[in-house]
Every structure is written in structure tokens, then in C-alpha cells.
PDB file of N, CA, C and O in Angstrom:
ATOM      1  N   MET A   1       6.940   9.325   6.479  1.00  0.00           N
ATOM      2  CA  MET A   1       7.305   8.145   5.748  1.00  0.00           C
ATOM      3  C   MET A   1       7.905   8.616   4.333  1.00  0.00           C
ATOM      4  O   MET A   1       7.428   9.535   3.668  1.00  0.00           O
ATOM      5  N   ASN A   2       8.914   7.921   4.010  1.00  0.00           N
ATOM      6  CA  ASN A   2       9.577   8.265   2.662  1.00  0.00           C
ATOM      7  C   ASN A   2       9.168   7.180   1.711  1.00  0.00           C
ATOM      8  O   ASN A   2       8.534   6.185   2.065  1.00  0.00           O
ATOM      9  N   VAL A   3       9.603   7.449   0.360  1.00  0.00           N
ATOM     10  CA  VAL A   3       9.240   6.560  -0.710  1.00  0.00           C
ATOM     11  C   VAL A   3       9.793   5.219  -0.483  1.00  0.00           C
ATOM     12  O   VAL A   3       9.064   4.260  -0.736  1.00  0.00           O
ATOM     13  N   ARG A   4      11.042   5.010  -0.020  1.00  0.00           N
ATOM     14  CA  ARG A   4      11.640   3.625   0.201  1.00  0.00           C
ATOM     15  C   ARG A   4      10.817   2.941   1.240  1.00  0.00           C
ATOM     16  O   ARG A   4      10.471   1.774   1.060  1.00  0.00           O
ATOM     17  N   GLU A   5      10.455   3.647   2.402  1.00  0.00           N
ATOM     18  CA  GLU A   5       9.640   2.887   3.427  1.00  0.00           C
ATOM     19  C   GLU A   5       8.248   2.455   2.919  1.00  0.00           C
ATOM     20  O   GLU A   5       7.742   1.403   3.310  1.00  0.00           O
ATOM     21  N   LEU A   6       7.606   3.316   2.004  1.00  0.00           N
ATOM     22  CA  LEU A   6       6.422   2.947   1.479  1.00  0.00           C
ATOM     23  C   LEU A   6       6.573   1.670   0.601  1.00  0.00           C
ATOM     24  O   LEU A   6       5.843   0.690   0.752  1.00  0.00           O
ATOM     25  N   ARG A   7       7.507   1.739  -0.273  1.00  0.00           N
ATOM     26  CA  ARG A   7       7.716   0.611  -1.182  1.00  0.00           C
ATOM     27  C   ARG A   7       8.010  -0.682  -0.392  1.00  0.00           C
ATOM     28  O   ARG A   7       7.460  -1.739  -0.704  1.00  0.00           O
ATOM     29  N   ALA A   8       8.870  -0.593   0.616  1.00  0.00           N
ATOM     30  CA  ALA A   8       9.184  -1.752   1.465  1.00  0.00           C
ATOM     31  C   ALA A   8       7.915  -2.279   2.191  1.00  0.00           C
ATOM     32  O   ALA A   8       7.802  -3.487   2.398  1.00  0.00           O
ATOM     33  N   THR A   9       6.968  -1.407   2.578  1.00  0.00           N
ATOM     34  CA  THR A   9       5.779  -1.779   3.184  1.00  0.00           C
ATOM     35  C   THR A   9       4.816  -2.529   2.155  1.00  0.00           C
ATOM     36  O   THR A   9       4.182  -3.542   2.452  1.00  0.00           O
ATOM     37  N   LEU A  10       4.788  -1.922   0.943  1.00  0.00           N
ATOM     38  CA  LEU A  10       3.838  -2.659   0.024  1.00  0.00           C
ATOM     39  C   LEU A  10       4.507  -3.940  -0.548  1.00  0.00           C
ATOM     40  O   LEU A  10       3.812  -4.865  -0.968  1.00  0.00           O
ATOM     41  N   LYS A  11       5.873  -3.984  -0.559  1.00  0.00           N
ATOM     42  CA  LYS A  11       6.479  -5.235  -0.844  1.00  0.00           C
ATOM     43  C   LYS A  11       6.215  -6.406   0.111  1.00  0.00           C
ATOM     44  O   LYS A  11       6.216  -7.574  -0.278  1.00  0.00           O
ATOM     45  N   LYS A  12       5.991  -6.038   1.376  1.00  0.00           N
ATOM     46  CA  LYS A  12       5.603  -7.037   2.401  1.00  0.00           C
ATOM     47  C   LYS A  12       4.287  -7.736   2.001  1.00  0.00           C
ATOM     48  O   LYS A  12       4.055  -8.904   2.312  1.00  0.00           O
ATOM     49  N   LEU A  13       3.429  -6.955   1.288  1.00  0.00           N
ATOM     50  CA  LEU A  13       2.059  -7.433   0.994  1.00  0.00           C
ATOM     51  C   LEU A  13       2.156  -8.156  -0.405  1.00  0.00           C
ATOM     52  O   LEU A  13       1.116  -8.584  -0.907  1.00  0.00           O
ATOM     53  N   ASP A  14       3.348  -8.308  -1.044  1.00  0.00           N
ATOM     54  CA  ASP A  14       3.489  -8.860  -2.350  1.00  0.00           C
ATOM     55  C   ASP A  14       2.789  -8.060  -3.424  1.00  0.00           C
ATOM     56  O   ASP A  14       2.266  -8.587  -4.405  1.00  0.00           O
ATOM     57  N   ALA A  15       2.807  -6.637  -3.166  1.00  0.00           N
ATOM     58  CA  ALA A  15       2.154  -5.756  -4.190  1.00  0.00           C
ATOM     59  C   ALA A  15       2.968  -5.741  -5.576  1.00  0.00           C
ATOM     60  O   ALA A  15       4.196  -5.816  -5.583  1.00  0.00           O
ATOM     61  N   ILE A  16       2.306  -5.654  -6.591  1.00  0.00           N
ATOM     62  CA  ILE A  16       2.896  -5.733  -7.965  1.00  0.00           C
ATOM     63  C   ILE A  16       3.171  -4.260  -8.324  1.00  0.00           C
ATOM     64  O   ILE A  16       2.268  -3.433  -8.195  1.00  0.00           O
ATOM     65  N   GLU A  17       4.386  -3.909  -8.768  1.00  0.00           N
ATOM     66  CA  GLU A  17       4.733  -2.551  -9.114  1.00  0.00           C
ATOM     67  C   GLU A  17       4.671  -2.507 -10.638  1.00  0.00           C
ATOM     68  O   GLU A  17       5.288  -3.299 -11.350  1.00  0.00           O
ATOM     69  N   ASP A  18       3.863  -1.502 -11.108  1.00  0.00           N
ATOM     70  CA  ASP A  18       3.822  -1.338 -12.562  1.00  0.00           C
ATOM     71  C   ASP A  18       4.418   0.105 -12.949  1.00  0.00           C
ATOM     72  O   ASP A  18       3.765   1.124 -12.724  1.00  0.00           O
ATOM     73  N   ARG A  19       5.517   0.135 -13.461  1.00  0.00           N
ATOM     74  CA  ARG A  19       6.226   1.381 -13.850  1.00  0.00           C
ATOM     75  C   ARG A  19       6.090   1.740 -15.359  1.00  0.00           C
ATOM     76  O   ARG A  19       6.822   2.616 -15.821  1.00  0.00           O
ATOM     77  N   SER A  20       5.208   1.118 -16.123  1.00  0.00           N
ATOM     78  CA  SER A  20       5.121   1.269 -17.517  1.00  0.00           C
ATOM     79  C   SER A  20       4.487   2.560 -17.965  1.00  0.00           C
ATOM     80  O   SER A  20       4.774   3.027 -19.067  1.00  0.00           O
ATOM     81  N   GLY A  21       3.640   3.153 -17.157  1.00  0.00           N
ATOM     82  CA  GLY A  21       3.002   4.413 -17.618  1.00  0.00           C
ATOM     83  C   GLY A  21       3.672   5.736 -17.078  1.00  0.00           C
ATOM     84  O   GLY A  21       4.857   5.810 -16.752  1.00  0.00           O
ATOM     85  N   HIS A  22       2.777   6.756 -17.028  1.00  0.00           N
ATOM     86  CA  HIS A  22       3.279   8.067 -16.571  1.00  0.00           C
ATOM     87  C   HIS A  22       3.507   8.017 -15.095  1.00  0.00           C
ATOM     88  O   HIS A  22       4.287   8.802 -14.555  1.00  0.00           O
ATOM     89  N   HIS A  23       2.839   7.107 -14.432  1.00  0.00           N
ATOM     90  CA  HIS A  23       3.003   7.056 -12.845  1.00  0.00           C
ATOM     91  C   HIS A  23       3.408   5.572 -12.499  1.00  0.00           C
ATOM     92  O   HIS A  23       3.384   4.660 -13.325  1.00  0.00           O
ATOM     93  N   VAL A  24       3.749   5.451 -11.301  1.00  0.00           N
ATOM     94  CA  VAL A  24       4.092   4.043 -10.752  1.00  0.00           C
ATOM     95  C   VAL A  24       2.844   3.691 -10.021  1.00  0.00           C
ATOM     96  O   VAL A  24       2.353   4.436  -9.173  1.00  0.00           O
ATOM     97  N   TYR A  25       2.324   2.510 -10.372  1.00  0.00           N
ATOM     98  CA  TYR A  25       1.136   2.038  -9.638  1.00  0.00           C
ATOM     99  C   TYR A  25       1.509   0.752  -8.990  1.00  0.00           C
ATOM    100  O   TYR A  25       2.328  -0.027  -9.477  1.00  0.00           O
ATOM    101  N   PHE A  26       0.890   0.566  -7.901  1.00  0.00           N
ATOM    102  CA  PHE A  26       1.020  -0.710  -7.063  1.00  0.00           C
ATOM    103  C   PHE A  26      -0.333  -1.381  -6.986  1.00  0.00           C
ATOM    104  O   PHE A  26      -1.346  -0.762  -6.660  1.00  0.00           O
ATOM    105  N   TYR A  27      -0.320  -2.692  -7.302  1.00  0.00           N
ATOM    106  CA  TYR A  27      -1.588  -3.511  -7.248  1.00  0.00           C
ATOM    107  C   TYR A  27      -1.454  -4.699  -6.239  1.00  0.00           C
ATOM    108  O   TYR A  27      -0.373  -5.246  -6.022  1.00  0.00           O
ATOM    109  N   LEU A  28      -2.543  -5.036  -5.680  1.00  0.00           N
ATOM    110  CA  LEU A  28      -2.679  -6.234  -4.912  1.00  0.00           C
ATOM    111  C   LEU A  28      -3.639  -7.214  -5.532  1.00  0.00           C
ATOM    112  O   LEU A  28      -4.753  -6.820  -5.879  1.00  0.00           O
ATOM    113  N   GLU A  29      -3.284  -8.432  -5.687  1.00  0.00           N
ATOM    114  CA  GLU A  29      -4.168  -9.400  -6.191  1.00  0.00           C
ATOM    115  C   GLU A  29      -4.803 -10.166  -4.913  1.00  0.00           C
ATOM    116  O   GLU A  29      -4.112 -10.814  -4.126  1.00  0.00           O
ATOM    117  N   ILE A  30      -6.089 -10.025  -4.813  1.00  0.00           N
ATOM    118  CA  ILE A  30      -6.804 -10.700  -3.669  1.00  0.00           C
ATOM    119  C   ILE A  30      -7.976 -11.266  -4.237  1.00  0.00           C
ATOM    120  O   ILE A  30      -8.787 -10.579  -4.857  1.00  0.00           O
ATOM    121  N   ASP A  31      -8.110 -12.563  -4.042  1.00  0.00           N
ATOM    122  CA  ASP A  31      -9.251 -13.385  -4.606  1.00  0.00           C
ATOM    123  C   ASP A  31      -9.511 -13.229  -6.036  1.00  0.00           C
ATOM    124  O   ASP A  31     -10.637 -13.036  -6.493  1.00  0.00           O
ATOM    125  N   GLU A  32      -8.380 -13.322  -6.773  1.00  0.00           N
ATOM    126  CA  GLU A  32      -8.391 -13.203  -8.272  1.00  0.00           C
ATOM    127  C   GLU A  32      -8.828 -11.824  -8.760  1.00  0.00           C
ATOM    128  O   GLU A  32      -9.171 -11.711  -9.937  1.00  0.00           O
ATOM    129  N   HIS A  33      -8.842 -10.808  -7.975  1.00  0.00           N
ATOM    130  CA  HIS A  33      -9.090  -9.478  -8.363  1.00  0.00           C
ATOM    131  C   HIS A  33      -7.874  -8.568  -8.115  1.00  0.00           C
ATOM    132  O   HIS A  33      -7.227  -8.685  -7.075  1.00  0.00           O
ATOM    133  N   ASP A  34      -7.567  -7.693  -9.025  1.00  0.00           N
ATOM    134  CA  ASP A  34      -6.468  -6.675  -8.805  1.00  0.00           C
ATOM    135  C   ASP A  34      -7.063  -5.444  -8.252  1.00  0.00           C
ATOM    136  O   ASP A  34      -8.068  -4.927  -8.741  1.00  0.00           O
ATOM    137  N   TYR A  35      -6.409  -4.960  -7.187  1.00  0.00           N
ATOM    138  CA  TYR A  35      -6.841  -3.662  -6.596  1.00  0.00           C
ATOM    139  C   TYR A  35      -5.641  -2.779  -6.688  1.00  0.00           C
ATOM    140  O   TYR A  35      -4.521  -3.202  -6.400  1.00  0.00           O
ATOM    141  N   ARG A  36      -5.883  -1.443  -7.122  1.00  0.00           N
ATOM    142  CA  ARG A  36      -4.830  -0.523  -7.153  1.00  0.00           C
ATOM    143  C   ARG A  36      -4.729   0.057  -5.782  1.00  0.00           C
ATOM    144  O   ARG A  36      -5.732   0.548  -5.264  1.00  0.00           O
ATOM    145  N   ILE A  37      -3.618   0.033  -5.182  1.00  0.00           N
ATOM    146  CA  ILE A  37      -3.470   0.459  -3.748  1.00  0.00           C
ATOM    147  C   ILE A  37      -2.597   1.692  -3.575  1.00  0.00           C
ATOM    148  O   ILE A  37      -2.588   2.315  -2.513  1.00  0.00           O
ATOM    149  N   CYS A  38      -1.838   2.051  -4.663  1.00  0.00           N
ATOM    150  CA  CYS A  38      -1.017   3.118  -4.519  1.00  0.00           C
ATOM    151  C   CYS A  38      -0.611   3.762  -5.855  1.00  0.00           C
ATOM    152  O   CYS A  38      -0.472   3.039  -6.842  1.00  0.00           O
ATOM    153  N   LYS A  39      -0.428   4.995  -5.927  1.00  0.00           N
ATOM    154  CA  LYS A  39       0.007   5.744  -7.074  1.00  0.00           C
ATOM    155  C   LYS A  39       1.130   6.722  -6.776  1.00  0.00           C
ATOM    156  O   LYS A  39       0.961   7.568  -5.898  1.00  0.00           O
ATOM    157  N   LEU A  40       2.192   6.658  -7.411  1.00  0.00           N
ATOM    158  CA  LEU A  40       3.333   7.539  -7.172  1.00  0.00           C
ATOM    159  C   LEU A  40       3.864   8.092  -8.462  1.00  0.00           C
ATOM    160  O   LEU A  40       3.741   7.445  -9.501  1.00  0.00           O
ATOM    161  N   SER A  41       4.435   9.236  -8.435  1.00  0.00           N
ATOM    162  CA  SER A  41       5.042   9.870  -9.532  1.00  0.00           C
ATOM    163  C   SER A  41       6.526   9.212  -9.708  1.00  0.00           C
ATOM    164  O   SER A  41       7.173   8.833  -8.732  1.00  0.00           O
ATOM    165  N   HIS A  42       6.977   9.119 -10.986  1.00  0.00           N
ATOM    166  CA  HIS A  42       8.221   8.460 -11.163  1.00  0.00           C
ATOM    167  C   HIS A  42       9.383   9.327 -10.465  1.00  0.00           C
ATOM    168  O   HIS A  42      10.433   8.809 -10.084  1.00  0.00           O
ATOM    169  N   SER A  43       9.114  10.595 -10.344  1.00  0.00           N
ATOM    170  CA  SER A  43      10.147  11.429  -9.872  1.00  0.00           C
ATOM    171  C   SER A  43      10.106  11.653  -8.338  1.00  0.00           C
ATOM    172  O   SER A  43      10.887  12.411  -7.763  1.00  0.00           O
ATOM    173  N   MET A  44       9.140  10.940  -7.719  1.00  0.00           N
ATOM    174  CA  MET A  44       9.093  11.158  -6.181  1.00  0.00           C
ATOM    175  C   MET A  44      10.318  10.541  -5.507  1.00  0.00           C
ATOM    176  O   MET A  44      10.716   9.405  -5.765  1.00  0.00           O
ATOM    177  N   ARG A  45      10.908  11.393  -4.598  1.00  0.00           N
ATOM    178  CA  ARG A  45      12.004  11.099  -3.829  1.00  0.00           C
ATOM    179  C   ARG A  45      11.838  11.616  -2.400  1.00  0.00           C
ATOM    180  O   ARG A  45      11.168  12.626  -2.184  1.00  0.00           O
ATOM    181  N   GLY A  46      12.441  10.937  -1.424  1.00  0.00           N
ATOM    182  CA  GLY A  46      12.485  11.486  -0.002  1.00  0.00           C
ATOM    183  C   GLY A  46      11.060  11.384   0.556  1.00  0.00           C
ATOM    184  O   GLY A  46      10.285  10.506   0.176  1.00  0.00           O
ATOM    185  N   GLU A  47      10.744  12.300   1.461  1.00  0.00           N
ATOM    186  CA  GLU A  47       9.416  12.248   2.204  1.00  0.00           C
ATOM    187  C   GLU A  47       8.230  12.359   1.294  1.00  0.00           C
ATOM    188  O   GLU A  47       8.177  13.161   0.362  1.00  0.00           O
ATOM    189  N   LEU A  48       7.327  11.552   1.598  1.00  0.00           N
ATOM    190  CA  LEU A  48       6.070  11.627   0.772  1.00  0.00           C
ATOM    191  C   LEU A  48       5.117  12.698   1.319  1.00  0.00           C
ATOM    192  O   LEU A  48       5.026  12.989   2.512  1.00  0.00           O
ATOM    193  N   PRO A  49       4.408  13.259   0.308  1.00  0.00           N
ATOM    194  CA  PRO A  49       3.384  14.149   0.737  1.00  0.00           C
ATOM    195  C   PRO A  49       2.135  13.483   1.506  1.00  0.00           C
ATOM    196  O   PRO A  49       1.724  12.383   1.136  1.00  0.00           O
ATOM    197  N   SER A  50       1.587  14.114   2.497  1.00  0.00           N
ATOM    198  CA  SER A  50       0.678  13.386   3.251  1.00  0.00           C
ATOM    199  C   SER A  50      -0.601  12.825   2.447  1.00  0.00           C
ATOM    200  O   SER A  50      -1.200  11.815   2.817  1.00  0.00           O
ATOM    201  N   PHE A  51      -0.943  13.539   1.369  1.00  0.00           N
ATOM    202  CA  PHE A  51      -2.094  12.930   0.493  1.00  0.00           C
ATOM    203  C   PHE A  51      -1.810  11.636  -0.086  1.00  0.00           C
ATOM    204  O   PHE A  51      -2.744  10.883  -0.363  1.00  0.00           O
ATOM    205  N   VAL A  52      -0.517  11.282  -0.310  1.00  0.00           N
ATOM    206  CA  VAL A  52      -0.138   9.958  -0.870  1.00  0.00           C
ATOM    207  C   VAL A  52      -0.350   8.932   0.173  1.00  0.00           C
ATOM    208  O   VAL A  52      -0.927   7.879  -0.098  1.00  0.00           O
ATOM    209  N   ILE A  53       0.114   9.212   1.404  1.00  0.00           N
ATOM    210  CA  ILE A  53      -0.007   8.235   2.531  1.00  0.00           C
ATOM    211  C   ILE A  53      -1.540   8.099   2.833  1.00  0.00           C
ATOM    212  O   ILE A  53      -2.016   6.973   2.979  1.00  0.00           O
ATOM    213  N   THR A  54      -2.287   9.168   2.926  1.00  0.00           N
ATOM    214  CA  THR A  54      -3.658   9.073   3.240  1.00  0.00           C
ATOM    215  C   THR A  54      -4.454   8.188   2.164  1.00  0.00           C
ATOM    216  O   THR A  54      -5.247   7.297   2.468  1.00  0.00           O
ATOM    217  N   ASP A  55      -4.137   8.551   0.929  1.00  0.00           N
ATOM    218  CA  ASP A  55      -4.817   7.685  -0.198  1.00  0.00           C
ATOM    219  C   ASP A  55      -4.477   6.233  -0.090  1.00  0.00           C
ATOM    220  O   ASP A  55      -5.320   5.351  -0.253  1.00  0.00           O
ATOM    221  N   THR A  56      -3.230   6.009   0.186  1.00  0.00           N
ATOM    222  CA  THR A  56      -2.831   4.492   0.241  1.00  0.00           C
ATOM    223  C   THR A  56      -3.464   3.863   1.462  1.00  0.00           C
ATOM    224  O   THR A  56      -3.890   2.712   1.367  1.00  0.00           O
ATOM    225  N   VAL A  57      -3.558   4.520   2.592  1.00  0.00           N
ATOM    226  CA  VAL A  57      -4.228   3.981   3.771  1.00  0.00           C
ATOM    227  C   VAL A  57      -5.670   3.695   3.525  1.00  0.00           C
ATOM    228  O   VAL A  57      -6.195   2.671   3.962  1.00  0.00           O
ATOM    229  N   LYS A  58      -6.309   4.578   2.839  1.00  0.00           N
ATOM    230  CA  LYS A  58      -7.770   4.355   2.496  1.00  0.00           C
ATOM    231  C   LYS A  58      -7.921   3.235   1.518  1.00  0.00           C
ATOM    232  O   LYS A  58      -8.843   2.433   1.671  1.00  0.00           O
ATOM    233  N   ARG A  59      -7.092   3.124   0.538  1.00  0.00           N
ATOM    234  CA  ARG A  59      -7.166   1.988  -0.481  1.00  0.00           C
ATOM    235  C   ARG A  59      -6.806   0.700   0.107  1.00  0.00           C
ATOM    236  O   ARG A  59      -7.245  -0.334  -0.396  1.00  0.00           O
ATOM    237  N   LEU A  60      -6.013   0.675   1.172  1.00  0.00           N
ATOM    238  CA  LEU A  60      -5.720  -0.565   1.904  1.00  0.00           C
ATOM    239  C   LEU A  60      -6.728  -0.907   2.934  1.00  0.00           C
ATOM    240  O   LEU A  60      -6.598  -1.931   3.605  1.00  0.00           O
ATOM    241  N   LYS A  61      -7.771  -0.061   3.097  1.00  0.00           N
ATOM    242  CA  LYS A  61      -8.836  -0.305   4.116  1.00  0.00           C
ATOM    243  C   LYS A  61      -8.283  -0.417   5.475  1.00  0.00           C
ATOM    244  O   LYS A  61      -8.749  -1.257   6.245  1.00  0.00           O
ATOM    245  N   LEU A  62      -7.287   0.395   5.842  1.00  0.00           N
ATOM    246  CA  LEU A  62      -6.672   0.329   7.145  1.00  0.00           C
ATOM    247  C   LEU A  62      -6.866   1.647   7.905  1.00  0.00           C
ATOM    248  O   LEU A  62      -7.153   2.659   7.266  1.00  0.00           O
ATOM    249  N   THR A  63      -6.737   1.682   9.108  1.00  0.00           N
ATOM    250  CA  THR A  63      -6.633   2.907   9.843  1.00  0.00           C
ATOM    251  C   THR A  63      -5.216   3.362   9.819  1.00  0.00           C
ATOM    252  O   THR A  63      -4.354   2.571   9.435  1.00  0.00           O
ATOM    253  N   SER A  64      -4.891   4.593  10.204  1.00  0.00           N
ATOM    254  CA  SER A  64      -3.526   5.131  10.206  1.00  0.00           C
ATOM    255  C   SER A  64      -2.699   4.354  11.147  1.00  0.00           C
ATOM    256  O   SER A  64      -1.532   4.114  10.838  1.00  0.00           O
ATOM    257  N   ARG A  65      -3.249   3.881  12.409  1.00  0.00           N
ATOM    258  CA  ARG A  65      -2.681   3.154  13.338  1.00  0.00           C
ATOM    259  C   ARG A  65      -2.204   1.733  12.755  1.00  0.00           C
ATOM    260  O   ARG A  65      -1.067   1.297  12.937  1.00  0.00           O
ATOM    261  N   GLU A  66      -3.179   1.081  12.053  1.00  0.00           N
ATOM    262  CA  GLU A  66      -2.960  -0.250  11.510  1.00  0.00           C
ATOM    263  C   GLU A  66      -1.810  -0.092  10.359  1.00  0.00           C
ATOM    264  O   GLU A  66      -0.911  -0.927  10.258  1.00  0.00           O
ATOM    265  N   PHE A  67      -1.899   0.924   9.592  1.00  0.00           N
ATOM    266  CA  PHE A  67      -0.794   1.159   8.547  1.00  0.00           C
ATOM    267  C   PHE A  67       0.573   1.356   9.221  1.00  0.00           C
ATOM    268  O   PHE A  67       1.574   0.806   8.761  1.00  0.00           O
ATOM    269  N   THR A  68       0.613   2.082  10.230  1.00  0.00           N
ATOM    270  CA  THR A  68       1.839   2.264  10.934  1.00  0.00           C
ATOM    271  C   THR A  68       2.392   0.863  11.435  1.00  0.00           C
ATOM    272  O   THR A  68       3.582   0.558  11.354  1.00  0.00           O
ATOM    273  N   ALA A  69       1.433   0.067  11.947  1.00  0.00           N
ATOM    274  CA  ALA A  69       1.807  -1.237  12.499  1.00  0.00           C
ATOM    275  C   ALA A  69       2.247  -2.120  11.384  1.00  0.00           C
ATOM    276  O   ALA A  69       3.148  -2.938  11.569  1.00  0.00           O
ATOM    277  N   LEU A  70       1.619  -1.984  10.174  1.00  0.00           N
ATOM    278  CA  LEU A  70       2.097  -2.823   8.988  1.00  0.00           C
ATOM    279  C   LEU A  70       3.440  -2.354   8.610  1.00  0.00           C
ATOM    280  O   LEU A  70       4.289  -3.207   8.352  1.00  0.00           O
ATOM    281  N   ALA A  71       3.734  -1.124   8.547  1.00  0.00           N
ATOM    282  CA  ALA A  71       5.100  -0.546   8.207  1.00  0.00           C
ATOM    283  C   ALA A  71       6.178  -1.051   9.203  1.00  0.00           C
ATOM    284  O   ALA A  71       7.328  -1.285   8.833  1.00  0.00           O
ATOM    285  N   ASP A  72       5.756  -1.209  10.486  1.00  0.00           N
ATOM    286  CA  ASP A  72       6.736  -1.588  11.553  1.00  0.00           C
ATOM    287  C   ASP A  72       6.716  -3.056  11.827  1.00  0.00           C
ATOM    288  O   ASP A  72       7.086  -3.487  12.919  1.00  0.00           O
ATOM    289  N   CYS A  73       6.264  -3.892  10.803  1.00  0.00           N
ATOM    290  CA  CYS A  73       6.194  -5.333  10.880  1.00  0.00           C
ATOM    291  C   CYS A  73       5.422  -5.839  12.071  1.00  0.00           C
ATOM    292  O   CYS A  73       5.723  -6.919  12.581  1.00  0.00           O
ATOM    293  N   GLN A  74       4.397  -5.066  12.551  1.00  0.00           N
ATOM    294  CA  GLN A  74       3.659  -5.704  13.697  1.00  0.00           C
ATOM    295  C   GLN A  74       2.422  -6.416  13.128  1.00  0.00           C
ATOM    296  O   GLN A  74       1.804  -7.236  13.807  1.00  0.00           O
ATOM    297  N   ILE A  75       2.040  -6.067  11.774  1.00  0.00           N
ATOM    298  CA  ILE A  75       0.924  -6.793  11.132  1.00  0.00           C
ATOM    299  C   ILE A  75       1.602  -7.401   9.839  1.00  0.00           C
ATOM    300  O   ILE A  75       2.218  -6.736   9.006  1.00  0.00           O
ATOM    301  N   GLU A  76       1.399  -8.733   9.800  1.00  0.00           N
ATOM    302  CA  GLU A  76       1.906  -9.477   8.573  1.00  0.00           C
ATOM    303  C   GLU A  76       0.783  -9.668   7.570  1.00  0.00           C
ATOM    304  O   GLU A  76      -0.371  -9.322   7.823  1.00  0.00           O
ATOM    305  N   LYS A  77       1.130 -10.198   6.484  1.00  0.00           N
ATOM    306  CA  LYS A  77       0.197 -10.291   5.322  1.00  0.00           C
ATOM    307  C   LYS A  77      -1.116 -11.050   5.703  1.00  0.00           C
ATOM    308  O   LYS A  77      -2.214 -10.564   5.433  1.00  0.00           O
ATOM    309  N   PRO A  78      -0.984 -12.195   6.308  1.00  0.00           N
ATOM    310  CA  PRO A  78      -2.199 -12.956   6.619  1.00  0.00           C
ATOM    311  C   PRO A  78      -3.194 -12.149   7.550  1.00  0.00           C
ATOM    312  O   PRO A  78      -4.413 -12.195   7.382  1.00  0.00           O
ATOM    313  N   GLU A  79      -2.610 -11.442   8.498  1.00  0.00           N
ATOM    314  CA  GLU A  79      -3.506 -10.578   9.322  1.00  0.00           C
ATOM    315  C   GLU A  79      -4.066  -9.491   8.541  1.00  0.00           C
ATOM    316  O   GLU A  79      -5.257  -9.215   8.687  1.00  0.00           O
ATOM    317  N   PHE A  80      -3.307  -8.817   7.694  1.00  0.00           N
ATOM    318  CA  PHE A  80      -3.803  -7.812   6.746  1.00  0.00           C
ATOM    319  C   PHE A  80      -4.993  -8.296   5.871  1.00  0.00           C
ATOM    320  O   PHE A  80      -6.011  -7.629   5.687  1.00  0.00           O
ATOM    321  N   LEU A  81      -4.756  -9.532   5.349  1.00  0.00           N
ATOM    322  CA  LEU A  81      -5.892 -10.079   4.464  1.00  0.00           C
ATOM    323  C   LEU A  81      -7.146 -10.325   5.270  1.00  0.00           C
ATOM    324  O   LEU A  81      -8.243 -10.219   4.722  1.00  0.00           O
ATOM    325  N   GLN A  82      -7.039 -10.639   6.514  1.00  0.00           N
ATOM    326  CA  GLN A  82      -8.250 -10.781   7.324  1.00  0.00           C
ATOM    327  C   GLN A  82      -8.962  -9.435   7.612  1.00  0.00           C
ATOM    328  O   GLN A  82     -10.190  -9.374   7.677  1.00  0.00           O
ATOM    329  N   ILE A  83      -8.172  -8.375   7.780  1.00  0.00           N
ATOM    330  CA  ILE A  83      -8.769  -7.050   7.886  1.00  0.00           C
ATOM    331  C   ILE A  83      -9.441  -6.722   6.566  1.00  0.00           C
ATOM    332  O   ILE A  83     -10.601  -6.315   6.514  1.00  0.00           O
ATOM    333  N   TRP A  84      -8.704  -6.903   5.545  1.00  0.00           N
ATOM    334  CA  TRP A  84      -9.251  -6.542   4.185  1.00  0.00           C
ATOM    335  C   TRP A  84     -10.634  -7.124   3.886  1.00  0.00           C
ATOM    336  O   TRP A  84     -11.611  -6.474   3.515  1.00  0.00           O
ATOM    337  N   LYS A  85     -10.574  -8.497   4.109  1.00  0.00           N
ATOM    338  CA  LYS A  85     -11.873  -9.224   3.772  1.00  0.00           C
ATOM    339  C   LYS A  85     -12.966  -8.856   4.748  1.00  0.00           C
ATOM    340  O   LYS A  85     -14.134  -8.941   4.366  1.00  0.00           O
ATOM    341  N   PHE A  86     -12.708  -8.481   5.890  1.00  0.00           N
ATOM    342  CA  PHE A  86     -13.729  -7.998   6.798  1.00  0.00           C
ATOM    343  C   PHE A  86     -14.307  -6.668   6.421  1.00  0.00           C
ATOM    344  O   PHE A  86     -15.489  -6.405   6.645  1.00  0.00           O
ATOM    345  N   ARG A  87     -13.453  -5.800   5.830  1.00  0.00           N
ATOM    346  CA  ARG A  87     -13.865  -4.405   5.554  1.00  0.00           C
ATOM    347  C   ARG A  87     -14.324  -4.186   4.161  1.00  0.00           C
ATOM    348  O   ARG A  87     -15.002  -3.184   3.932  1.00  0.00           O
ATOM    349  N   VAL A  88     -14.012  -5.064   3.146  1.00  0.00           N
ATOM    350  CA  VAL A  88     -14.437  -4.999   1.827  1.00  0.00           C
ATOM    351  C   VAL A  88     -15.733  -5.738   1.642  1.00  0.00           C
ATOM    352  O   VAL A  88     -15.817  -6.936   1.913  1.00  0.00           O
ATOM    353  N   PRO A  89     -16.871  -4.947   1.127  1.00  0.00           N
ATOM    354  CA  PRO A  89     -18.090  -5.770   1.015  1.00  0.00           C
ATOM    355  C   PRO A  89     -18.049  -6.718  -0.049  1.00  0.00           C
ATOM    356  O   PRO A  89     -19.007  -7.465  -0.248  1.00  0.00           O
TER     357      PRO A  89
END
């Protein structure tokens, strides 16, 4: 997965992108709480290191297979929110 594909995937979830600091952060607002779901370097281009994808998958409370389905538009935001609410205590 490359940076463009990750950004597009997070955009499907209406993630808020914050570029104001030393890194680019993506946040999701769920039930009036902001959750940081991704951190990228401003200089990242091309293919992502595996640790970025792994960290993002964990923060989204998804399995690798579910994350791939989200990226491939097989999971939409309402279904993602159901998964999230089931897995977040």
C-alpha cells in the first residue's frame, strides 16, 4: 500500500487530517471523541513501511483482512463503525 491509497482509505472514513505539526496525523471523531488513527511523516512518498500499516490497522481495531476490504471499498463507513463499537470497550 502506498501513501495515496492510505489517504484515500482514511478519507472514506471522513478522517480529519492535521498537517500543522512535525508529522501528519489523522483523527476520527466517533461518539464525540477524537481518536488518532494514523501518523505519517510529511516526507513520506511511495510505498509505506509495514509498521505504518500495522499501526494504522491496530488503531482502527481491524484485522488485516478487514483493512484490505476497507481499502477495496468492500466495507463502508457504517459497517466500519459497527465493527469499531463492538471492539472498543
